[in-house]
MIRO-14994 format. One record per atom (N, C-alpha, C, O): residue in three letters; atom name; x negated, y negated, z. Coordinates in steps of 0.1 Angstrom, whole numbers, padded with zeros to 4 digits. Layout:
residues N
 type atom    px    py    pz
  ALA   CA     X     Y     Z
...
***
This chain:
residues 81
 type atom    px    py    pz
  MET    N  0121 -0118 -0037
  MET   CA  0116 -0105 -0035
  MET    C  0115 -0102 -0020
  MET    O  0109 -0110 -0013
  SER    N  0119 -0090 -0016
  SER   CA  0118 -0087 -0002
  SER    C  0106 -0078  0001
  SER    O  0101 -0072 -0009
  GLN    N  0102 -0077  0013
  GLN   CA  0090 -0069  0017
  GLN    C  0094 -0055  0017
  GLN    O  0105 -0051  0022
  SER    N  0086 -0046  0011
  SER   CA  0089 -0032  0011
  SER    C  0089 -0026  0025
  SER    O  0081 -0031  0033
  PRO    N  0096 -0015  0028
  PRO   CA  0096 -0010  0041
  PRO    C  0083 -0005  0045
  PRO    O  0080 -0004  0057
  ASN    N  0074 -0001  0036
  ASN   CA  0061  0004  0039
  ASN    C  0050 -0006  0040
  ASN    O  0039 -0003  0045
  HIS    N  0053 -0018  0036
  HIS   CA  0043 -0029  0036
  HIS    C  0037 -0030  0050
  HIS    O  0024 -0031  0051
  SER    N  0045 -0031  0060
  SER   CA  0039 -0033  0074
  SER    C  0031 -0021  0078
  SER    O  0021 -0022  0086
  SER    N  0036 -0009  0075
  SER   CA  0029  0003  0078
  SER    C  0015  0004  0072
  SER    O  0005  0007  0079
  VAL    N  0014  0001  0059
  VAL   CA  0001  0001  0052
  VAL    C -0008 -0010  0058
  VAL    O -0019 -0008  0060
  THR    N -0002 -0022  0059
  THR   CA -0009 -0033  0065
  THR    C -0015 -0029  0078
  THR    O -0027 -0032  0081
  SER    N -0007 -0023  0087
  SER   CA -0012 -0020  0100
  SER    C -0023 -0009  0099
  SER    O -0033 -0011  0106
  LYS    N -0021  0001  0091
  LYS   CA -0031  0012  0090
  LYS    C -0045  0006  0085
  LYS    O -0055  0011  0089
  LEU    N -0044 -0003  0076
  LEU   CA -0056 -0009  0070
  LEU    C -0061 -0021  0077
  LEU    O -0071 -0027  0073
  SER    N -0054 -0026  0087
  SER   CA -0058 -0037  0095
  SER    C -0059 -0050  0086
  SER    O -0068 -0058  0088
  ARG    N -0049 -0052  0077
  ARG   CA -0049 -0063  0069
  ARG    C -0038 -0073  0074
  ARG    O -0028 -0068  0080
  GLY    N -0038 -0086  0071
  GLY   CA -0028 -0095  0074
  GLY    C -0016 -0093  0066
  GLY    O -0016 -0087  0055
  PHE    N -0004 -0098  0070
  PHE   CA  0008 -0097  0062
  PHE    C  0008 -0107  0051
  PHE    O  0003 -0118  0051
  LEU    N  0013 -0102  0040
  LEU   CA  0015 -0110  0028
  LEU    C  0028 -0117  0029
  LEU    O  0038 -0110  0032
  VAL    N  0029 -0130  0026
  VAL   CA  0041 -0137  0027
  VAL    C  0048 -0137  0014
  VAL    O  0043 -0142  0004
  TYR    N  0060 -0130  0014
  TYR   CA  0068 -0129  0002
  TYR    C  0078 -0141  0001
  TYR    O  0078 -0149  0011
  GLY    N  0086 -0142 -0009
  GLY   CA  0096 -0152 -0010
  GLY    C  0091 -0163 -0020
  GLY    O  0099 -0173 -0022
  ARG    N  0079 -0162 -0025
  ARG   CA  0074 -0171 -0035
  ARG    C  0067 -0163 -0045
  ARG    O  0062 -0152 -0043
  ARG    N  0066 -0168 -0057
  ARG   CA  0058 -0161 -0068
  ARG    C  0043 -0162 -0064
  ARG    O  0038 -0173 -0060
  MET    N  0037 -0151 -0066
  MET   CA  0022 -0150 -0064
  MET    C  0015 -0152 -0078
  MET    O  0020 -0147 -0088
  THR    N  0004 -0159 -0078
  THR   CA -0004 -0160 -0090
  THR    C -0011 -0146 -0092
  THR    O -0012 -0138 -0083
  LEU    N -0016 -0144 -0104
  LEU   CA -0023 -0132 -0107
  LEU    C -0035 -0131 -0099
  LEU    O -0039 -0120 -0095
  GLU    N -0042 -0142 -0096
  GLU   CA -0054 -0142 -0088
  GLU    C -0050 -0138 -0073
  GLU    O -0058 -0131 -0067
  GLU    N -0039 -0143 -0068
  GLU   CA -0035 -0139 -0055
  GLU    C -0031 -0124 -0054
  GLU    O -0035 -0117 -0044
  ILE    N -0025 -0119 -0064
  ILE   CA -0021 -0104 -0065
  ILE    C -0034 -0096 -0065
  ILE    O -0035 -0086 -0058
  ALA    N -0044 -0100 -0074
  ALA   CA -0056 -0093 -0075
  ALA    C -0064 -0093 -0062
  ALA    O -0070 -0083 -0058
  ALA    N -0064 -0105 -0055
  ALA   CA -0071 -0106 -0042
  ALA    C -0065 -0097 -0032
  ALA    O -0072 -0090 -0024
  HIS    N -0051 -0097 -0031
  HIS   CA -0044 -0088 -0022
  HIS    C -0047 -0074 -0024
  HIS    O -0050 -0066 -0015
  ASP    N -0046 -0069 -0037
  ASP   CA -0048 -0055 -0040
  ASP    C -0063 -0051 -0037
  ASP    O -0065 -0040 -0032
  ALA    N -0072 -0060 -0040
  ALA   CA -0086 -0057 -0037
  ALA    C -0089 -0056 -0022
  ALA    O -0096 -0047 -0018
  ALA    N -0082 -0065 -0014
  ALA   CA -0084 -0064  0000
  ALA    C -0079 -0051  0006
  ALA    O -0085 -0044  0014
  TRP    N -0067 -0047  0001
  TRP   CA -0061 -0034  0006
  TRP    C -0070 -0022  0001
  TRP    O -0073 -0013  0009
  ARG    N -0075 -0023 -0011
  ARG   CA -0083 -0012 -0017
  ARG    C -0096 -0011 -0009
  ARG    O -0100  0000 -0005
  ASN    N -0103 -0022 -0007
  ASN   CA -0115 -0022  0000
  ASN    C -0114 -0017  0015
  ASN    O -0122 -0010  0020
  ALA    N -0103 -0021  0021
  ALA   CA -0101 -0017  0035
  ALA    C -0098 -0002  0036
  ALA    O -0103  0005  0045
  ALA    N -0091  0003  0026
  ALA   CA -0088  0018  0025
  ALA    C -0101  0026  0023
  ALA    O -0104  0036  0030
  VAL    N -0109  0021  0014
  VAL   CA -0122  0028  0011
  VAL    C -0131  0028  0023
  VAL    O -0138  0038  0026
  THR    N -0132  0016  0029
  THR   CA -0140  0015  0041
  THR    C -0136  0025  0052
  THR    O -0145  0030  0059
  LYS    N -0123  0028  0053
  LYS   CA -0118  0038  0063
  LYS    C -0119  0052  0057
  LYS    O -0114  0061  0064
  GLY    N -0124  0054  0045
  GLY   CA -0126  0067  0040
  GLY    C -0115  0073  0032
  GLY    O -0115  0085  0028
  PHE    N -0105  0065  0028
  PHE   CA -0094  0069  0020
  PHE    C -0097  0068  0005
  PHE    O -0106  0060  0002
  ASP    N -0092  0077 -0003
  ASP   CA -0094  0076 -0017
  ASP    C -0081  0073 -0025
  ASP    O -0082  0072 -0037
  SER    N -0070  0070 -0018
  SER   CA -0058  0066 -0024
  SER    C -0049  0060 -0014
  SER    O -0051  0062 -0002
  ILE    N -0039  0053 -0018
  ILE   CA -0028  0048 -0010
  ILE    C -0015  0053 -0016
  ILE    O -0012  0050 -0028
  VAL    N -0007  0059 -0008
  VAL   CA  0006  0064 -0012
  VAL    C  0017  0057 -0005
  VAL    O  0017  0056  0008
  LEU    N  0027  0051 -0012
  LEU   CA  0038  0045 -0005
  LEU    C  0051  0052 -0008
  LEU    O  0054  0056 -0019
  MET    N  0059  0054  0003
  MET   CA  0072  0060  0001
  MET    C  0081  0055  0013
  MET    O  0075  0050  0023
  THR    N  0094  0055  0011
  THR   CA  0102  0049  0021
  THR    C  0101  0058  0034
  THR    O  0098  0070  0033
  PRO    N  0105  0053  0045
  PRO   CA  0105  0061  0057
  PRO    C  0114  0073  0056
  PRO    O  0110  0084  0061
  LYS    N  0125  0072  0050
  LYS   CA  0134  0083  0048
  LYS    C  0128  0094  0040
  LYS    O  0129  0106  0043
  ALA    N  0122  0090  0029
  ALA   CA  0115  0099  0020
  ALA    C  0104  0106  0027
  ALA    O  0102  0118  0025
  PHE    N  0096  0099  0035
  PHE   CA  0085  0105  0042
  PHE    C  0090  0115  0052
  PHE    O  0084  0126  0054
  SER    N  0101  0112  0059
  SER   CA  0107  0121  0069
  SER    C  0111  0134  0062
  SER    O  0108  0145  0067
  GLU    N  0118  0133  0051
  GLU   CA  0122  0145  0044
  GLU    C  0110  0153  0039
  GLU    O  0110  0165  0039
  PHE    N  0100  0146  0034
  PHE   CA  0087  0152  0029
  PHE    C  0081  0160  0041
  PHE    O  0077  0171  0039
  ALA    N  0080  0153  0053
  ALA   CA  0074  0160  0064
  ALA    C  0081  0172  0069
  ALA    O  0076  0182  0074
  THR    N  0095  0172  0067
  THR   CA  0103  0183  0071
  THR    C  0103  0194  0061
  THR    O  0101  0206  0065
  SER    N  0104  0191  0049
  SER   CA  0106  0201  0038
  SER    C  0094  0204  0030
  SER    O  0092  0215  0025
  GLY    N  0084  0195  0030
  GLY   CA  0073  0197  0021
  GLY    C  0075  0193  0007
  GLY    O  0066  0194 -0001
  ASN    N  0087  0190  0003
  ASN   CA  0091  0186 -0010
  ASN    C  0087  0171 -0013
  ASN    O  0091  0163 -0005
  LEU    N  0081  0168 -0024
  LEU   CA  0078  0154 -0027
  LEU    C  0090  0147 -0031
  LEU    O  0099  0152 -0038
  PRO    N  0092  0134 -0027
  PRO   CA  0103  0126 -0031
  PRO    C  0103  0123 -0046
  PRO    O  0092  0124 -0052
  ARG    N  0114  0119 -0051
  ARG   CA  0115  0116 -0065
  ARG    C  0108  0103 -0069
  ARG    O  0104  0101 -0080
  SER    N  0106  0095 -0059
  SER   CA  0100  0082 -0061
  SER    C  0089  0079 -0051
  SER    O  0092  0078 -0039
  ILE    N  0077  0078 -0056
  ILE   CA  0066  0074 -0047
  ILE    C  0057  0064 -0055
  ILE    O  0058  0064 -0068
  GLU    N  0049  0057 -0048
  GLU   CA  0039  0048 -0055
  GLU    C  0025  0054 -0051
  GLU    O  0022  0054 -0039
  LEU    N  0017  0057 -0061
  LEU   CA  0004  0062 -0058
  LEU    C -0006  0053 -0064
  LEU    O -0006  0050 -0076
  ASN    N -0015  0048 -0056
  ASN   CA -0026  0040 -0060
  ASN    C -0039  0047 -0058
  ASN    O -0044  0049 -0046
  LEU    N -0046  0051 -0069
  LEU   CA -0059  0058 -0068
  LEU    C -0069  0047 -0067
  LEU    O -0069  0037 -0074
  LEU    N -0079  0049 -0058
  LEU   CA -0089  0039 -0056
  LEU    C -0102  0043 -0063
  LEU    O -0107  0054 -0063
  GLY    N -0108  0033 -0070
  GLY   CA -0120  0034 -0077
  GLY    C -0131  0027 -0070
  GLY    O -0132  0026 -0058
  LYS    N -0140  0020 -0078
  LYS   CA -0152  0013 -0073
  LYS    C -0147  0001 -0065
  LYS    O -0136 -0004 -0066
  GLN    N -0157 -0005 -0057
  GLN   CA -0154 -0016 -0048
  GLN    C -0150 -0028 -0057
  GLN    O -0156 -0031 -0067
  LEU    N -0140 -0035 -0053
  LEU   CA -0135 -0047 -0060
  LEU    C -0138 -0060 -0051
  LEU    O -0139 -0059 -0039
  GLU    N -0140 -0071 -0058
  GLU   CA -0142 -0084 -0051
  GLU    C -0128 -0089 -0047
  GLU    O -0119 -0089 -0055
  ALA    N -0127 -0094 -0035
  ALA   CA -0115 -0100 -0030
  ALA    C -0114 -0115 -0034
  ALA    O -0104 -0121 -0031
***
């Protein structure tokens, strides 16, 4: 599995460390990673995390049209990491 183009952007914005891909993650590791991103986003005042490719974002910024493929993560209550 390769790292998504947005992984480093989101990681940078939320001041989280990089996740090392190339090996299978346990469910516990996935849950801890998601909780850490979620908690960092909420701490900074965000209520969601949206991922799209750089090309899709550029087209969105230019035209205002949403891309056909995005990942939307709505944030709820605080999670334990």
